[in-house]
C-alpha positions as CSV (number, residue, x, y, z in Angstrom):
1,X,-59.7,-103.0,111.1
2,X,-59.8,-106.7,112.2
3,X,-63.3,-107.5,113.5
4,X,-62.0,-109.9,116.3
5,X,-59.7,-107.1,117.6
6,X,-62.5,-104.7,117.6
7,X,-64.8,-107.1,119.5
8,X,-62.0,-107.7,122.0
9,X,-61.5,-104.0,122.6
10,X,-65.2,-103.5,123.0
11,X,-65.4,-106.4,125.5
12,X,-62.5,-104.8,127.5
13,X,-64.2,-101.5,127.5
14,X,-67.5,-103.1,128.7
15,X,-65.6,-104.9,131.5
16,X,-63.8,-101.6,132.6
17,X,-67.1,-99.8,132.6
18,X,-68.8,-102.5,134.7
19,X,-65.9,-102.3,137.3
20,X,-66.2,-98.5,137.4
21,X,-70.0,-98.7,137.9
22,X,-69.5,-101.3,140.6
23,X,-67.0,-99.0,142.4
24,X,-69.0,-95.7,141.9
25,X,-70.4,-94.1,145.0
26,X,-72.2,-90.8,145.3
27,X,-73.5,-88.9,148.2
28,X,-76.4,-86.6,148.4
29,X,-77.3,-84.4,151.3
30,X,-80.5,-82.4,151.7
31,X,-82.0,-80.0,154.3
32,X,-78.6,-78.6,155.2
33,X,-77.2,-82.0,156.0
34,X,-80.4,-83.2,157.9
35,X,-80.5,-86.4,155.7
36,X,-77.5,-87.7,153.7
37,X,-77.6,-90.9,151.6
38,X,-75.0,-92.8,149.8
39,X,-75.8,-94.7,146.6
40,X,-73.8,-97.1,144.4
41,X,-73.4,-97.0,140.7
42,X,-75.9,-99.8,140.5
43,X,-78.4,-97.4,142.1
44,X,-78.4,-99.5,145.3
45,X,-78.9,-97.4,148.4
46,X,-75.9,-98.0,150.6
47,X,-76.5,-95.8,153.6
48,X,-78.8,-93.3,155.1
49,X,-77.8,-90.8,157.8
50,X,-80.4,-88.8,159.6
51,X,-79.5,-85.9,161.9
52,X,-81.0,-86.5,165.4
53,X,-82.5,-83.0,165.3
54,X,-84.9,-84.2,162.6
55,X,-86.2,-86.9,164.8
56,X,-86.5,-84.6,167.8
57,X,-88.8,-82.4,165.7
58,X,-91.2,-85.5,165.4
59,X,-92.3,-84.4,161.9
60,X,-92.6,-87.6,160.1
61,X,-93.8,-85.9,156.8
62,X,-90.7,-83.7,156.8
63,X,-88.5,-86.7,157.3
64,X,-90.2,-88.6,154.5
65,X,-89.8,-85.6,152.2
66,X,-86.0,-85.2,153.1
67,X,-85.4,-88.9,152.6
68,X,-87.2,-88.9,149.2
69,X,-85.4,-85.8,148.1
70,X,-81.9,-87.2,149.2
71,X,-82.5,-90.5,147.3
72,X,-83.7,-88.7,144.2
73,X,-80.7,-86.4,144.3
74,X,-78.3,-89.4,144.7
75,X,-80.0,-91.1,141.8
76,X,-79.6,-88.0,139.6
77,X,-75.9,-87.9,140.6
78,X,-75.4,-91.5,139.7
79,X,-77.1,-90.9,136.3
80,X,-74.9,-87.9,135.7
81,X,-71.7,-89.8,136.6
82,X,-72.8,-92.7,134.3
83,X,-73.5,-90.3,131.5
84,X,-70.1,-88.9,131.8
85,X,-68.4,-92.3,131.8
86,X,-70.5,-93.3,128.7
87,X,-69.6,-90.2,126.8
88,X,-65.9,-90.9,127.3
89,X,-66.2,-94.3,125.7
90,X,-64.8,-94.7,122.3
91,X,-63.3,-97.7,120.5
92,X,-59.7,-97.0,119.3
93,X,-59.5,-96.8,115.6
94,X,-63.1,-95.7,115.0
């Protein structure tokens, strides 16, 4: 197989993967929906939603734990999605 063609195909695959990562969004919810976060494929936290009932409880430690758990779960989901995308990559002809 022509090395230039192989490199061109690899570059196209890399560009496609970068676009997919940029477009990836995952959501994680914990505590029965008390805290929900959205995270992008670049692992940037995009949003945090907190049920007002959590604030009414005035339990700061619980809120901290819920936020931490939601962010960790979103990060795990991003990692899983990226792993699936990477496992699907293959250069034609190899």
